[in-house]
C-alpha positions in Angstrom: -44.0 9.8 -46.2 -44.7 13.1 -45.9 -44.3 15.6 -48.7 -41.7 18.1 -48.4 -42.8 21.8 -47.0 -42.8 24.5 -49.9 -40.3 26.9 -50.2 -41.4 29.9 -48.8 -40.0 33.3 -49.1 -39.0 35.7 -46.5 -37.8 39.4 -47.2 -35.4 41.2 -45.1 -35.9 45.3 -44.6 -32.6 46.5 -43.2 -34.5 49.7 -42.1 -31.9 52.1 -43.5 -34.9 54.0 -45.6 -37.2 56.1 -43.5 -40.4 54.6 -41.5 -42.9 55.4 -44.2 -41.1 53.6 -46.9 -40.6 50.8 -44.5 -44.4 50.7 -44.1 -44.8 50.5 -48.1 -42.3 47.8 -48.4 -44.0 45.9 -45.9 -47.8 46.3 -47.5 -45.4 45.4 -50.8 -43.9 41.9 -49.6 -47.7 41.2 -47.7 -49.2 41.8 -51.3 -46.6 39.9 -53.4 -46.8 36.5 -51.3 -44.0 36.8 -48.8 -44.2 34.5 -45.6 -41.9 36.8 -43.5 -40.9 40.0 -43.2 -37.6 40.5 -41.5 -35.6 43.2 -39.7 -32.0 44.0 -38.9 -31.8 45.4 -35.5 -28.7 47.9 -35.2 -29.2 50.9 -33.6 -26.4 52.8 -34.9 -26.4 52.4 -38.5 -30.6 51.8 -39.2 -33.9 52.9 -37.9 -34.8 51.4 -34.6 -36.4 47.5 -35.3 -38.7 47.1 -33.0 -40.4 50.9 -34.2 -40.3 49.9 -37.5 -42.0 46.2 -36.6 -44.5 47.8 -35.0 -45.7 49.7 -37.9 -45.3 47.1 -40.4 -47.7 44.8 -38.1 -50.7 47.5 -38.2 -50.2 48.1 -41.9 -50.3 44.1 -42.5 -52.8 41.3 -42.1 -50.8 38.2 -43.0 -47.1 38.3 -43.3 -45.0 37.4 -40.0 -42.6 40.0 -38.9 -39.3 39.4 -37.1 -35.8 39.9 -36.2 -32.9 38.9 -38.3 -31.5 39.5 -36.1 -31.9 40.8 -32.2 -29.2 40.2 -29.6 -29.1 40.3 -25.7 -26.8 43.0 -24.8 -28.1 46.1 -26.5 -31.8 45.6 -24.2 -32.0 44.0 -20.8 -34.0 40.5 -21.4 -36.8 41.9 -19.4 -37.1 44.4 -22.3 -36.7 42.2 -24.7 -39.4 39.8 -23.3 -42.1 42.8 -23.3 -41.5 43.9 -26.6 -42.0 40.6 -28.0 -45.2 39.7 -26.2 -46.4 43.1 -27.2 -45.4 42.7 -30.7 -47.2 39.5 -30.1 -50.5 40.7 -29.1 -50.3 43.7 -31.8 -49.7 41.8 -34.8 -51.8 38.5 -34.0 -49.3 36.5 -33.0 -47.4 36.7 -36.6 -43.9 37.2 -35.0 -40.8 35.5 -35.4 -37.9 36.8 -32.8 -34.4 35.6 -34.6 -31.5 36.4 -32.4 -27.3 36.2 -32.8 -25.1 36.5 -30.8 -24.3 39.9 -31.8 -22.6 41.6 -34.7 -22.8 45.6 -35.9 -25.3 46.3 -33.0 -22.3 45.3 -30.5 -19.3 46.6 -32.8 -20.1 49.9 -33.6 -20.1 50.7 -29.7 -17.7 48.2 -28.8 -19.7 46.0 -26.8 -18.7 42.5 -27.0 -20.9 39.3 -28.4 -22.9 36.9 -26.1 -21.1 33.4 -25.8 -23.3 30.7 -26.8 -23.8 29.1 -23.6 -25.5 33.2 -22.4 -27.6 32.9 -25.7 -28.9 29.6 -24.3 -29.9 31.2 -21.6 -31.4 33.8 -23.0 -33.9 31.9 -24.8 -34.7 29.8 -21.8 -35.6 32.8 -20.0 -37.6 34.2 -22.6 -39.9 31.4 -22.9 -39.9 31.4 -19.0 -41.2 34.9 -18.9 -43.6 34.7 -22.0 -45.0 31.8 -19.9 -45.9 34.5 -17.4 -42.7 32.8 -14.7 -40.6 34.0 -13.1 -36.5 34.4 -13.7 -33.6 35.5 -11.8 -31.3 37.8 -12.4 -27.9 36.4 -13.4 -25.7 36.3 -10.5 -28.4 37.7 -8.2 -31.3 37.2 -5.7 -33.7 38.9 -7.4 -36.6 38.2 -9.9 -38.5 39.8 -12.3 -41.8 38.6 -14.5 -44.1 40.2 -16.8 -46.7 40.7 -14.5 -49.4 42.3 -17.1 -49.4 39.2 -19.5 -53.1 37.9 -19.3 -52.5 34.3 -21.0 -48.5 33.0 -21.8 -47.7 34.1 -25.3 -46.0 32.0 -27.8 -43.0 33.6 -29.7 -41.2 31.1 -32.1 -37.2 31.9 -31.6 -34.9 31.8 -34.6 -31.1 31.5 -34.2 -28.9 33.1 -36.8 -25.9 30.2 -37.1 -22.9 29.5 -39.5 -20.5 28.0 -37.3 -21.4 24.3 -35.8 -21.6 25.5 -32.0 -24.6 28.0 -33.3 -25.8 25.2 -35.6 -25.8 23.0 -32.9 -27.7 25.2 -30.4 -30.3 26.1 -33.2 -30.7 22.0 -33.9 -31.7 21.7 -29.9 -33.8 24.8 -28.8 -34.9 26.9 -31.8 -38.0 26.8 -33.7 -36.1 28.2 -36.8 -32.9 29.2 -37.8 -31.2 31.1 -39.9 -28.3 29.9 -42.1 -25.7 32.8 -42.8 -23.5 30.1 -44.8 -23.9 31.1 -48.5 -25.8 29.5 -51.3 -22.9 27.0 -52.2 -24.7 23.8 -51.8 -22.0 21.9 -50.3 -22.5 24.5 -47.5 -25.9 24.3 -46.7 -25.8 20.7 -46.9 -23.2 20.7 -44.4 -24.9 23.3 -42.2 -27.6 20.6 -42.1 -26.0 17.8 -41.3 -24.7 19.6 -38.1 -28.1 20.9 -37.3 -30.0 17.3 -37.9 -27.5 15.8 -35.6 -28.2 18.0 -33.0 -31.6 17.8 -33.6 -31.7 14.4 -33.2 -29.8 13.9 -30.0 -32.5 16.5 -28.4 -35.4 14.2 -29.6 -36.4 16.5 -32.8 -35.6 16.2 -36.5 -35.2 19.0 -39.1 -39.0 19.1 -39.8 -39.4 20.6 -36.4 -37.1 23.6 -37.9 -38.3 26.3 -40.2 -34.8 26.3 -42.1 -34.4 29.8 -43.4 -31.1 30.3 -45.5 -30.2 34.3 -46.0 -29.5 35.1 -49.4 -28.2 38.8 -50.6 -30.2 38.7 -54.0 -29.8 41.2 -57.3 -31.6 40.0 -60.3 -30.2 41.3 -63.7 -30.0 40.6 -66.7 -26.4 41.5 -66.7 -24.5 39.5 -64.5 -21.6 41.7 -63.8 -24.1 44.1 -62.6 -25.7 41.9 -60.5 -22.7 40.7 -59.1 -21.5 44.5 -58.1 -25.0 44.8 -56.3 -24.4 42.1 -53.8 -20.9 42.5 -52.7 -21.3 44.5 -50.0 -23.4 41.9 -48.3 -20.8 39.0 -49.0 -18.3 41.0 -47.5 -20.4 40.7 -44.5 -20.7 37.0 -44.4 -17.3 35.9 -45.1 -16.6 37.5 -41.7 -18.5 34.3 -40.5 -16.8 30.7 -40.3 -17.1 29.1 -43.8 -17.9 25.8 -44.0 -16.3 24.7 -47.4 -13.0 23.9 -48.7 -11.6 27.7 -50.7 -8.9 28.4 -53.5 -6.1 30.1 -52.1 -7.5 33.1 -54.3 -10.5 33.1 -52.3 -8.7 32.6 -49.1 -6.7 35.8 -50.0 -9.4 37.8 -50.8 -11.4 37.0 -47.4 -8.4 38.0 -45.1 -8.3 41.3 -46.9 -12.1 41.6 -46.4 -11.9 40.8 -42.4 -8.7 42.9 -41.9 -10.7 46.4 -43.1 -14.1 45.6 -42.6 -15.6 49.1 -41.2 -19.1 48.0 -39.7 -20.3 51.4 -40.2 -20.4 50.6 -43.8 -22.3 47.2 -42.8 -23.3 46.2 -46.2 -23.1 49.3 -47.7 -23.2 48.8 -51.5 -19.6 50.6 -52.6 -17.8 50.5 -49.8 -14.0 49.8 -49.6 -14.1 46.1 -48.0 -16.8 45.6 -50.6 -14.4 45.9 -53.3 -12.2 43.1 -52.3 -15.4 40.9 -52.7 -14.1 38.4 -55.8 -16.5 36.6 -58.4 -16.0 33.5 -56.9 -17.0 34.4 -53.5 -20.3 36.2 -55.0 -21.4 33.0 -56.7 -20.7 31.2 -53.3 -22.6 33.3 -51.0 -25.5 35.0 -53.3 -28.3 34.8 -55.7 -26.9 37.1 -58.5 -27.8 37.0 -62.0 -30.9 36.8 -64.1 -34.7 35.5 -63.7 -33.9 32.4 -65.0 -30.3 32.3 -63.1 -31.9 32.5 -59.8 -35.0 30.7 -60.1 -32.7 27.9 -61.2 -30.4 28.2 -57.9 -33.8 28.5 -56.2 -35.2 25.0 -57.3 -32.0 23.6 -56.1 -31.6 25.1 -52.7 -35.2 24.1 -52.1 -34.1 20.2 -53.0 -31.4 20.2 -50.5 -34.0 20.9 -47.4 -34.2 24.2 -47.0 -37.8 25.8 -46.1 -37.7 29.4 -46.7 -34.9 31.5 -48.7 -34.6 35.1 -47.0 -33.3 37.7 -49.7 -31.9 40.8 -49.0 -32.6 42.7 -52.1 -30.1 45.0 -53.6 -30.0 47.0 -56.5 -28.6 50.8 -57.6 -31.7 52.7 -56.5 -34.7 52.3 -54.2 -36.9 51.3 -58.3 -34.5 48.9 -59.1 -34.8 47.3 -55.6 -38.2 47.3 -55.4 -38.0 45.6 -58.8 -36.0 42.7 -57.5 -38.7 41.8 -54.9 -41.6 42.0 -57.5 -38.9 39.4 -59.8 -38.4 37.0 -57.0 -41.7 37.0 -55.6 -42.5 35.5 -59.1 -40.4 32.6 -59.3 
């Protein structure tokens, strides 16, 4: 029986800081031993993701660079395929293409998210294009290909998932999954069960899939301060399907968050909707507490079968966020 994979640590840098700061943090993450550097792609509220990834690729040599996540709506799939093949070349293969059906990138401009079937078709087309083969435009007779490719490229595809249909899609076709289900052990186990069943039906197993658990994270000896820092991201998480039974108090809080959520304040600390997040939801959907407390929860998550924890670090200042990045790397 093979031994479990050691738990990797990923760092998410939503590109809200100037690009030069992002480059510095990319180098810091690599220096501290993070395996992955993830970027959000939401053109109306953050700096451009592919530019930020390219800059980070030039400055680093070991860390894998990816999106968590991009979508197939704001860019034509030929543009997406070409961007990733070029990043693959620039970074020496250190890339991971994370996709979702579309969230703030679409909501902030009134666009409609993809259907799950459309995302599956997108993944298939991208892999065809990366092999240098032609794909047909949906509903048309014209085709296109990446004519410049010197040889096929292998770009790992990750799918962000919380509900059963996206978990099933990830189980069938993805190289990795980004779990948006919180840090509650029952929720994680439930998601992994769906993922594993779909993988088995496709002739695969969970060991074929890199399982990334997405976790807003704040480390502070004062638990109230730590909780306050991650409320903004928790408010974003509970917009999605919830995989555990909740109390009436929790359900009422989630209903209020969903009613008042403003995508232009997406994950912004202190936003109106973040103030609606109660402590019970923070404990279910984030890692917030002292180094020892976060470390204990990390060990528990590893025992569930997660292979990577991708943190979104929160603090009261850039310096305190940097300290969370440093503290988490040592756990």
